[in-house]
N, C-alpha and C positions, 0 to 999 in steps of 0.2 A: 794530583802532587803541583800544577801548575798555581792553582789556589794558593796551597800552602806558602810556594814561595812567593805569590804576588801580595798576601798578607805580610811576610815577614820583610822582604825588601822591597814592595811600592810597584807599582805597573812601569812599563818601559814606556819611552816614550812623554811621560809627565801628563797622559792623556788622561781623564779622570773616567772612573766608569758609566759607561751610560747602557739603558736598558730601555727597552721599546716595549710597550705592550699593545700588542695587534689582535687584529680583528677584524672582521668580514667586511665590514661595512661601520660607519661611523665613525668618529673622532678617535685616536689612537694617542697613546700618551707615553713620554717619553719619561723614564725617573732618573734623575743625577743631583748632583749636587750643585744645584743651581745659584741659589740664593746664599747661601752659608760663606762661602768664599768670594770673596772681591764684590759684596753686596753691590758697592756704589756703582762698581763698573758696569756689573750686569746691569743693573738698574737704567744707568746712562745708555749703555747700549739700548734698551728696551725703548727710552724716550725717544731715540734715536731710527728709531727701524719704521717710521710712518705707521703705527697700529698705538692707539690710544687708550691709554690702561685706565683702570681703575680697582683700588683696593678695596677691602673689609675685612676687621679684623674685630679682636674678641671685644676692645674698646672703644670701634670709631665703626662709624658708619660708610656708606660707600664714597672713597673723596679720588678725585682723577689725579695720578699720577702727573707732578710738573716738577719742574725744576727749583719752584717755592715751596712744594711739598716734598721734597724729597726728604730731607730730614725727621717729618712723622713717618714718612715710609718704614726709615730705616728701624725708626725706633719703633714702631709698631713687630717689625720685622723680627727685632731682635728679642722679643718680649715676648712671642708666643706667636700662633698661627694666625695665617694668612689667607686670603684667596684673591689674587687678581683677576680680570674681565677684559683682554684685550679687542676693541674696536673697530671694526673698520667706519674711521670717521669720529668725530669728538660726540664722547656719550654724553645724555642728557644732565642736566645740571640736577635733576632731582630724579637721579638711580635710585632705585630700591630692590629688594631682595626678588619681588616679584617682577619687576622685568629682566631680572638677571637671570632668573630660573624661568621663563618664557624662552629667554635667549637661548640658556643651556638646551633647553625639549629642543629644540630647531635645529641645534645646532647638531645634534647626536641626531636626529630625524633626519639630515643630510639636508634639511631645509631651507629655503634663504633666511640667511640671518645677519644682522652685526655685527657679531663675535665671530672673530677669528683665532682666538685663542685663551686659553682660560690656566693657570697657576696657582697650583693650591701647594702651600708649602705648611705641615701641620706635623705635631706627631710626630717628630724626624722624617719624616719623608716631603719630599721635593716634587711633584707632578706639574707636566706641561703638558698639556692636553691641544692636540691641532687635527684638524685633517688627514686623513691618509695624503692628500695630495694638497700640500699647504701653497696659499695664496704667496705671489710674489713676498710682500713685503713678510712675512715669516719666515720661506726662508732667507731672506737676509738676515733676521735678526738671530735663525741657528748659526748662521756663516760669521754671523759678529760674535758669536757666542765661542766659535771655531767648535762646534757639534758634529762629528762624523756620522751622520745616518747609518752608512754602508759597515761602519765596525760596532754597530749596538749588540749589544746581546737580544735577542727576541723571547719573547713570553706570550702567556697567552692572556688578552685583558681581561678575561674572567679572574684570572688571580689576583688583579686588585682590590675584589670583592667591595667592603665598604669605602673602601677610595677612591673607588669607580666617580667617574664626572657625574652621570645620577644620581648617585648615591650623595655626592656633595651636594647637588644640588637640592636635593629632598630635604639635608638639614638647615635649610637657608632661611 
């Protein structure tokens, strides 16, 4: 009944729906309307977070997200799916799928990695992958986006299926 009322009248407090896909070990995924509403504001918070970001789309190879490239990023975002890799420190200028795939492999195995977050926005689904105990820059970003981790609906990570981070990496 509550879901019916929420669909008809919206959510209380204006907060967006936040789902956290949990697992015992490895990164978790937050599913939410991350970049569809106010993408410029969200991207600005990303660039101000202390995390360096690079994105890839169907029409563009890995490109660093900066104030200069923001318009291109927003155009790619509106025209289809994008994947973003957030790193601790500047990404290499010759970033490749193989490099990102290796970062993701290490990130998923809880091995030291420059990767601190991954965002997938594709097929109407937006996922933010972070470690269960996020770094300070990741937590700052979540606060800047006004995400209440404690209020998230919890689901099993296994329910992500082909949208799981490991599967996304295989398709790079």
